[in-house]
C-alpha positions in Angstrom: 0.0 0.0 0.0 3.0 2.2 0.0 2.2 3.4 -3.6 -1.4 4.2 -2.8 -2.6 7.7 -2.2 -3.8 7.9 1.3 -7.3 9.4 1.7 -9.8 10.1 4.4 -13.5 9.1 4.1 -16.6 9.6 6.2 -18.3 6.4 7.3 -22.1 6.6 7.3 -24.6 4.3 9.1 -28.3 3.9 8.3 -30.7 5.1 11.0 -34.5 4.6 10.8 -36.5 7.6 12.0 -39.9 7.4 13.7 -41.8 8.1 10.5 -40.0 5.2 8.8 -37.6 7.4 6.9 -34.0 6.2 6.6 -31.3 8.8 7.5 -27.6 8.2 6.8 -25.6 9.4 9.9 -21.9 10.4 9.7 -20.3 8.0 12.2 -16.6 8.3 12.0 -13.6 9.1 9.7 -11.1 6.5 8.6 -7.8 6.4 6.7 -7.2 4.2 3.7 -7.1 4.2 -0.1 -9.6 3.8 -3.0 -9.3 0.6 -5.0 -10.3 1.5 -8.6 -10.5 -2.1 -9.7 -12.9 -3.2 -7.0 -14.6 0.3 -6.8 -14.5 0.4 -3.1 -12.5 1.9 -0.2 -10.0 -0.1 1.8 -9.2 1.1 5.3 -5.7 1.0 6.8 -7.0 -2.0 8.8 -8.0 -3.8 5.6 -11.8 -3.3 6.0 -13.8 -2.7 2.8 -16.5 -0.1 2.4 -19.0 0.6 -0.4 -20.1 3.9 -1.8 -23.0 5.5 0.1 -25.4 5.2 -2.8 -24.9 1.5 -3.1 -28.3 -0.2 -2.4 -27.2 -2.2 0.6 -29.2 -1.9 3.8 -27.6 -1.9 7.3 -24.1 -1.8 5.8 -21.6 0.9 6.7 -20.8 2.9 3.7 -18.7 5.9 2.8 -18.6 9.2 0.8 -16.5 12.3 0.6 -13.1 10.8 -0.3 -10.4 13.4 0.1 -6.6 13.1 0.1 -5.0 13.3 3.6 -2.5 15.9 2.3 -5.4 18.2 1.4 -6.8 18.1 4.9 -3.4 18.6 6.4 -3.1 21.8 4.5 -6.6 22.9 5.5 -6.0 22.2 9.2 -2.5 23.2 9.8 -0.8 22.5 13.1 -3.2 19.7 13.9 -2.7 16.0 14.5 -4.3 13.5 12.3 -6.9 12.6 14.9 -7.8 16.2 15.4 -8.2 16.6 11.6 -10.5 13.6 11.6 -12.7 15.0 14.3 -12.9 18.4 12.6 -13.7 16.8 9.2 -16.4 14.7 10.8 -17.9 17.7 12.4 -18.2 19.4 9.0 -20.6 16.6 7.9 -22.6 16.5 11.1 -24.0 19.8 10.0 -26.2 18.1 7.4 -28.9 15.4 7.2 -28.5 12.8 4.5 -31.9 11.4 3.3 -31.7 8.6 0.6 -34.4 8.7 -2.0 -35.0 8.0 -5.7 -35.2 10.2 -8.7 -36.2 9.2 -12.2 -33.0 7.3 -12.8 -31.3 6.2 -9.7 -30.8 6.5 -6.0 -29.8 9.9 -4.8 -29.3 11.6 -1.4 -31.0 14.8 -0.4 -28.6 16.8 1.6 -30.3 19.1 4.1 -28.6 21.9 6.0 -29.7 21.6 9.6 -29.4 25.3 10.2 -30.9 26.9 7.0 -33.0 23.8 6.0 -31.7 24.3 2.4 -31.7 21.2 0.2 -29.2 20.0 -2.3 -28.9 16.8 -4.2 -25.7 14.9 -3.4 -24.0 12.3 -5.6 -21.2 10.8 -3.5 -19.1 8.9 -6.0 -17.5 12.0 -7.5 -18.2 14.2 -4.5 -20.3 16.5 -6.6 -23.2 18.6 -5.3 -26.1 19.6 -7.4 -28.7 22.3 -6.8 -31.9 20.7 -5.7 -34.0 22.8 -8.1 -31.8 22.1 -11.1 -32.0 19.2 -13.4 -29.4 16.5 -12.8 -27.6 15.9 -16.0 -27.6 12.3 -17.1 -26.2 10.9 -20.3 -29.0 10.5 -22.8 -29.2 8.9 -26.2 -29.2 12.3 -27.9 -26.4 14.5 -29.0 -25.1 17.2 -26.6 -25.4 20.9 -27.1 -23.4 22.3 -30.0 -21.1 25.2 -29.6 -20.9 24.9 -25.8 -18.4 27.3 -24.2 -15.5 25.8 -22.2 -16.3 24.8 -18.7 -15.1 27.4 -16.2 -13.9 26.6 -12.7 -17.0 25.6 -10.8 -18.2 27.6 -7.8 -18.3 25.6 -4.6 -21.9 24.2 -4.5 -21.7 23.7 -0.7 -21.5 27.4 -0.2 -24.1 28.2 -2.8 -27.8 28.5 -2.1 -30.1 26.6 -4.3 -32.3 29.7 -4.3 -29.9 31.9 -6.2 -31.4 33.9 -9.0 -30.3 33.3 -12.6 -28.6 36.8 -12.6 -26.7 35.9 -9.5 -25.5 32.7 -11.0 -24.4 34.5 -14.2 -22.5 37.1 -12.2 -20.8 34.4 -10.2 -19.8 32.5 -13.3 -18.4 35.7 -14.9 -16.4 36.5 -11.8 -14.9 33.0 -11.7 -14.0 32.6 -15.3 -10.3 32.3 -16.0 -8.0 33.2 -18.8 -5.2 31.0 -20.3 -2.6 33.0 -18.5 -4.2 32.2 -15.2 -4.1 28.5 -16.0 -0.5 28.7 -17.0 0.5 30.2 -13.7 -1.1 27.2 -11.9 0.4 24.7 -14.3 3.9 26.1 -13.9 3.7 25.4 -10.2 3.3 21.7 -11.0 4.9 20.9 -14.3 8.5 22.0 -14.6 10.9 22.3 -17.5 8.3 22.3 -20.3 7.1 25.9 -20.4 6.6 26.3 -24.1 5.0 22.9 -24.5 2.6 23.6 -21.6 1.6 27.0 -23.3 0.9 25.2 -26.5 -1.3 22.6 -24.7 -3.3 25.2 -22.9 -3.9 27.2 -26.1 -4.9 24.1 -28.0 -7.4 23.0 -25.4 -8.9 26.5 -25.3 -9.4 26.4 -29.1 -10.9 22.9 -28.9 -13.4 24.0 -26.2 -14.6 26.8 -28.3 -14.7 24.9 -31.5 -17.8 23.2 -32.9 -17.0 19.6 -34.0 -13.5 20.6 -35.1 -10.8 19.6 -32.6 -7.0 19.4 -32.7 -5.6 16.1 -31.4 -2.1 15.8 -30.0 0.8 13.3 -30.0 3.0 13.7 -26.9 6.3 11.9 -26.6 9.1 11.9 -24.1 10.7 9.9 -21.4 8.9 8.7 -18.3 8.3 11.1 -15.4 8.5 14.4 -17.3 4.8 15.5 -16.9 3.2 14.2 -20.1 0.0 13.1 -18.5 0.3 15.4 -15.4 -0.1 18.6 -17.4 -3.5 17.4 -18.8 -4.7 16.0 -15.5 -3.9 19.3 -13.8 -5.5 21.3 -16.6 -8.6 19.2 -16.3 -8.9 20.0 -12.6 -8.4 23.7 -13.1 -11.0 24.0 -15.9 -13.4 21.3 -14.6 -13.4 19.4 -17.8 -13.6 15.5 -18.0 -10.4 13.6 -18.5 -9.7 9.8 -18.9 -6.2 8.4 -18.9 -6.2 4.9 -20.3 -3.5 2.5 -21.5 -3.7 1.1 -25.0 -1.5 -1.7 -23.9 -3.5 -4.9 -24.0 -6.1 -3.5 -26.4 -6.9 -5.4 -29.6 -9.0 -5.1 -32.7 -12.3 -6.9 -32.9 -11.8 -10.6 -33.1 -8.5 -10.8 -31.3 -7.7 -11.6 -27.7 -7.6 -8.5 -25.5 -9.7 -5.5 -24.6 -12.1 -4.0 -27.1 -11.4 -0.4 -28.0 -14.9 0.6 -27.2 -14.1 -0.2 -23.6 -12.3 3.2 -23.6 -15.6 5.0 -24.3 -17.4 2.8 -21.7 -14.8 3.8 -19.0 -15.2 7.5 -20.0 -19.0 7.4 -19.9 -19.2 5.5 -16.6 -16.9 8.2 -15.1 -18.5 11.3 -16.6 -22.0 10.3 -17.7 -23.5 13.1 -15.6 -21.0 15.8 -16.6 -22.5 18.4 -18.9 -19.1 18.8 -20.6 -18.7 15.1 -21.4 -18.6 15.8 -25.1 -15.8 18.3 -24.7 -13.4 16.2 -22.6 -9.9 14.8 -23.0 -9.0 11.1 -23.5 -5.4 10.3 -23.1 -4.2 7.1 -24.9 -1.1 6.2 -22.9 1.6 3.9 -24.1 0.6 4.7 -27.6 4.0 3.9 -28.9 3.3 0.2 -28.1 0.8 0.2 -31.0 3.5 0.8 -33.6 3.4 -1.8 -36.4 6.6 -3.9 -36.4 5.9 -6.1 -39.4 6.0 -9.8 -38.6 7.3 -9.4 -35.1 5.5 -11.2 -32.4 2.6 -9.2 -30.8 2.2 -6.9 -33.8 -0.3 -9.0 -35.7 -3.3 -6.9 -34.7 -1.6 -3.5 -34.2 -2.4 -2.3 -37.6 -6.0 -3.2 -37.1 -6.0 -1.4 -33.8 -4.6 1.7 -35.5 -7.4 1.5 -38.1 -10.1 1.4 -35.4 -8.4 4.1 -33.4 -8.3 6.3 -36.5 -12.1 6.4 -36.6 -12.4 7.2 -32.9 -9.7 9.9 -33.0 -11.0 11.8 -36.1 -14.6 11.6 -34.8 -17.2 8.9 -35.1 -20.5 7.8 -33.6 -20.6 4.7 -31.4 -23.2 2.6 -29.7 -21.7 2.1 -26.3 -22.9 -0.5 -23.8 -23.1 1.1 -20.3 -24.6 -1.3 -17.8 -27.9 -2.5 -19.2 -28.4 0.3 -21.7 -26.9 1.5 -24.9 -25.8 5.1 -25.3 -25.0 6.9 -28.5 -21.8 8.8 -28.2 -20.0 11.0 -30.7 -16.2 11.5 -30.4 -15.9 14.4 -32.8 -15.4 17.0 -30.1 -13.3 14.9 -27.8 -9.6 15.8 -27.6 -7.5 12.7 -28.0 -3.9 12.9 -26.7 -1.7 10.0 -27.7 1.2 9.6 -25.2 4.3 7.4 -25.4 8.0 7.4 -24.9 9.0 6.9 -28.6 12.5 6.6 -27.2 14.1 5.5 -30.4 13.2 8.8 -32.1 15.3 11.0 -29.9 17.6 8.8 -27.7 20.6 9.6 -29.9 20.2 13.4 -29.5 22.9 15.0 -27.4 20.9 18.2 -26.7 17.3 18.7 -25.6 15.0 18.6 -28.5 12.9 21.7 -29.3 9.2 21.0 -29.5 7.7 20.2 -32.9 4.3 21.9 -33.0 2.1 21.4 -36.0 -0.7 23.8 -35.1 0.1 26.4 -37.7 2.3 28.2 -35.2 5.5 27.4 -37.0 6.0 29.8 -39.8 9.6 29.3 -41.0 10.5 26.9 -43.9 13.0 25.3 -41.7 10.5 24.5 -39.0 8.1 23.2 -41.6 10.8 20.8 -42.9 11.5 19.6 -39.3 7.8 19.0 -38.7 7.6 17.0 -41.9 10.6 15.1 -41.0 9.1 14.2 -37.7 5.9 12.9 -39.5 8.1 10.7 -41.7 9.9 9.4 -38.6 6.6 8.5 -36.9 5.5 6.6 -40.0 8.8 4.8 -40.2 8.4 4.0 -36.5 5.2 2.1 -37.3 2.3 4.5 -37.2 -0.2 4.8 -40.1 0.3 8.0 -42.0 -3.5 8.6 -41.6 -3.2 8.5 -37.8 -0.2 10.9 -37.9 -2.3 13.2 -40.1 -5.0 13.2 -37.4 -2.5 14.3 -34.8 -1.5 17.8 -36.1 0.2 18.8 -32.9 3.3 16.9 -32.1 5.0 17.7 -28.8 8.3 16.3 -27.6 8.8 16.7 -23.9 12.3 17.3 -22.7 14.1 15.1 -20.2 14.2 16.8 -16.9 17.5 18.3 -15.9 19.0 18.4 -12.4 17.8 22.0 -12.1 14.3 21.0 -13.1 14.2 18.2 -10.5 15.4 20.6 -7.8 12.7 23.1 -8.8 10.1 20.3 -8.5 11.3 19.3 -5.0 11.6 22.8 -3.7 8.9 24.7 -5.4 6.3 22.4 -6.9 2.8 22.9 -5.7 2.6 19.2 -4.8 6.0 18.9 -3.3 6.2 16.0 -0.8 9.6 17.2 0.3 8.3 20.6 1.4 5.5 18.9 3.3 8.0 16.9 5.4 10.1 20.0 6.1 7.0 21.9 7.2 6.0 19.2 9.6 9.5 18.9 11.0 9.6 22.6 11.7 6.2 22.4 13.4 7.9 20.0 15.8 10.7 22.4 16.5 13.3 21.1 14.1 14.6 24.2 12.4 18.2 23.2 11.5 18.1 20.8 8.5 20.7 20.2 5.8 18.2 20.8 3.1 20.7 21.4 0.2 22.4 18.1 0.8 19.1 16.3 0.9 17.9 17.8 -2.4 21.2 16.8 -4.0 20.8 13.2 -2.8 17.3 12.9 -4.2 18.2 14.5 -7.5 21.3 12.4 -8.1 19.3 9.2 -7.3 16.6 10.3 -9.8 19.1 11.1 -12.5 21.0 7.8 -12.0 17.8 5.7 -12.1 16.2 7.8 -14.9 12.9 8.0 -13.0 12.2 11.6 -13.8 9.8 13.3 -11.4 7.5 10.3 -11.1 9.7 8.4 -8.6 10.5 11.4 -6.4 7.6 10.8 -4.0 8.5 7.2 -3.1 12.2 8.2 -2.7 11.3 11.1 -0.4 8.9 9.0 1.7 11.5 6.3 2.2 14.0 8.9 3.1 11.9 10.4 5.9 10.0 7.4 7.2 12.3 6.5 10.1 13.0 10.1 10.8 9.4 11.0 11.2 8.8 8.0 13.5 11.5 9.2 15.8 10.3 12.8 15.8 6.6 11.9 16.4 7.6 9.7 19.4 9.8 12.4 20.9 8.0 15.7 20.4 10.1 18.7 21.3 13.2 16.8 22.1 15.2 17.9 19.0 15.9 21.0 17.0 18.5 19.8 14.6 18.4 17.1 11.9 21.4 15.8 9.9 20.7 13.3 7.2 23.8 11.4 5.9 24.7 10.7 2.3 23.7 7.0 2.5 20.2 7.6 3.7 18.6 6.0 0.6 20.5 2.7 1.3 20.5 3.0 5.0 17.2 4.5 6.4 18.9 5.1 9.8 21.7 7.3 8.4 20.5 10.4 10.2 21.1 12.2 13.5 18.6 14.1 15.6 20.0 16.4 18.3 19.3 19.4 20.4 21.5 22.5 20.2 23.1 24.0 23.4 20.6 26.9 23.3 17.4 25.0 24.0 14.2 27.0 23.7 12.3 26.4 26.8 8.9 26.7 25.3 9.5 24.3 22.4 8.2 21.2 24.2 5.1 23.0 25.4 4.5 24.3 21.9 4.7 20.9 20.4 2.4 19.5 23.1 -0.2 22.0 22.1 0.1 21.0 18.4 -0.4 17.4 19.3 -3.6 18.0 21.2 
């Protein structure tokens, strides 16, 4: 479970009221992780919990999954148990009444103070206004010419009785510009500034286009942010995104997963999202679909490419979702084909400049380079028709030592900075940070793991240290980590300087309460 993202969930228990109504009562908060395969939550004690909307009576169920790191940021200077209690109290402010709408079980969320009602759908932790129609995927085409989704206002703080003018005003105020998105992306994705700018611009154009989208081919080594930039962009703009591997896919009639399963996954995840027809589907490990002639495993790759071609350029599909068939059109979906394509650039001694085929390259030299890349992709094993449907080709640079340092020290999601913050809260101010960063960076460069493996490296580095600190609050103010910490987790020294601050222990005791 070391590689799982730790989350907190609220556990609910059914309670029958005097009038026979069933109310779901927030009971406790537990730590664990979400198992995507089993579609349930597994606690740190190994117990399994279902979503709250599952039709099981007298069974403890959950909702409101949230990463532990998010709540730690929200409730600074609090212990995990304190955070759990505060998070539980947030949900005790509401009543949860299960009922049925036209399509499915829902939960009416009632504010105990204002008596305002909302409709709650737990699986995606999305709130809907009670007086607004809940958007379900239907067997009709979506609206044409829909504007890009703006960052959504927090429905928990919004009254269902707002007037239309108030809603319009709020949406206008919360709309964002491409430059605003870039600022946020640069906090997370490092070393790819121009590529990120091109991606943001392209997505913006696609969102405003009517049935005419620009698909992308993204190549580069592992751990450089190829999928991260799209996932982060999706969160900022509130548009659907699905990351799926094409490895194991097959054309019809061959062993392996059917390509339409991609659309099934997408619809199951975003069937209620009004922007489902304007989302992003990332086809990861796309380079594995290259046709290698008579080589083993390549028999059906050309057939897969033929079928993907129809999906990428835009086609209508009958998609089986549960017990119903949905008609879904991919003409406005942005497809991003991601892969290493290592052989295309591994012999380059210098970082490759991006090849962007979006009409933004005006010089004859750049046009020749772009054409050359197209020919290389065809030679690599991609159908020329597919290459032609991927007008924007982006080659991500391998991360340098400076890039990795920037990620560790300044990234919005830096695990390293979180450990340093916690240590300082426990009175440890003297830390050989520069040495630590160099250790982490050198390890990443040697193992060629990019940014992807940084988190596990950092966690392993600090695990024994944090255990010692938590068990001896206020005892230390200095931490020295030795150069062999990654091979020897006990290669560190905790000590107290001569000038001991008398109030440190008392301060830490308060934090731990």
